[in-house]
N, C-alpha and C positions, 0 to 999 in steps of 0.2 A: 612442562608448564601447562596450565589449564586456563589460560586467560581468555576473557571474552571482551570483544570491542564492537561498538556499533559505529559505523562510519558510512559516508556516502559511497555508493557503489562506484567502482572504478570500471573503465572500459573492459578490462580483463575479467571482471566479475559477471558480465552480462550473459555469457553462455551458461554459467552455473545458475544464475537467477532464472533464466528461461527453463532450465531443467527442474528447478524447484517448482515452477508454475506448472510444468508437465506433470510432475509427481503429485501435486495437489489435485489435479483433475482426476488422475487415476484413483487416488485415495477416496474420492467422493463417488467412485463407481461410474463415472461419466465416460462417454466414448469420444475420443478425439476425432476431428473431421479431416485431419491431415497426418502426415507422418511426423515422427519426433524430429527428424532432421530439418524438415521443411518448417516446423513450428519454431525450432530454435533459431534458424536463420531469419525467419520473419520477425520474431520477438526481438532479437538483437538489433536488427535494422530499425524496427519501430522505436525501441528504447533510445537509440542514438538520434533519430529524427525528432522525438518528443522531449529531448532532454531539458528544453527550456521551460516546459510546463509540468513534466512528470519526474519527480525526484525520488530515486530509489535509495533507501538506507538498507544496509546489510549488517547482519550480526555475524561476527566471525570468531571462531574459537581456534586458536593456534593455526591461523591462515586457512581455515576451512569455513566456507560460508554455510551457516546452519539456519539462517533465517533472513527474511526480507520484509519490507513494508514500503509502500509508495505514498507520496504526497503529490496529488494532482492539484495544481494551482489554476484557478480560473480568474481572469480579470473581470471586475464588476463595473457596471455603469458608473461614471463619475457622479458625485453629488456636490452641491454647493458647499457642503461641509467637509468633504474629503475628495480631492481631485483624483487621487490614486487609491483604488480600492481593489481588494482581491480576497477570495476565500479559497478554502482547500477541501479536498475530500481524501480521507485516509482510505487506501486501497490495498488489497492483496497482502494483508499481514499473514505471514506463514512462518512457522518454526517446524523444523524436521521432527517427525514423530517422537524419536528417542529423546528429545530435549523438551517436550511439552510438559505442562503442569509444574513448571519450576520457576515461573515468574519472568521467563525470558521474553515472552510475547508482550508483557506489560512494559518491559524495558524498551522494546521496539516502538510501542505506542507512545511512550514518553519522549523518545528521541524524535519521532515525527512531530509531535506536538511542540517540542522545543524548536525544531526547524521552522514550523509554521509561525511561532512567536517571533523568531528572529527576522522573518520575512514580513512581519507586520500584518498577517492575515487577520480578517475580522472574525472568522469562525472556521471550524473544521467539522465536517460531517463524516459519517461512516455508514455503510450499509453492512449490516452484521448478520452472520449466521445466529441462530437461536443459542447455540453453545457458547458463543463469544460475548453475548450481550453483557453478562456480569463483568467480564474483564474490561470492556469499554466503560461501563459505569464506574468501576473502581478508579478509572483514570480520567474522570471528569465529563464523560459523555452523558447526556441526559435526553429524554424524549422531549421534543418541542412541538406544541400545538400549532406553531406557525410555519413549520417546515413540512410541506406536503410534496407528494410525488405522483406522477401519472405513469403507468406502464404503457408507453406509446406502442410497444410491439403488439400488444393485445388490443389496444383501442383503435388502431388504424384499420381493423378488418371490417 
C-alpha cells in the first residue's frame, strides 16, 4: 500500500522529526554547531516542553515520516471585542527531497491551516524561502502591508 496520512506528531515521531530538521540544515549547506546526537536529544526535549504552544504535524507514508510542519501558537493581548485571542506562525515545513514537487508540501500547509482554524486563530504568518513563496500563495498566504518585522539580531549591535 502507498497511503499517505497527515496527523499530529506522536512522542515516538520526535526523533525522526529532529532528524528531518538536521537533514534540512545539511541540504542548505549550513554547518551545525553541535553533534547530531546532541541536537536530536535537545530537539526532542524542546518539542516535549513546548508542546502546548508548538504543534507538529507529520506526513506519513506507510508508517514512515516523510514530512513535517509546525504551528507555533501565540496568545494575543485581550480586546474588549475578544477576550481570548491568538495567532499562529507556520514553521519548518519540510518534505524529504524524493517526495518534493508532488503537492505534498501543500497538503501539509493545508493541514496546519485547518488546525489553526480549529483552534480559532486570528491569522497565520509564515517566513518563507524564495523557492516556497508560490506554494504559500497558492494556499492563501498573501503579503500584508500591515505586518512588519525587525531583525533584532542585527539591530542590537
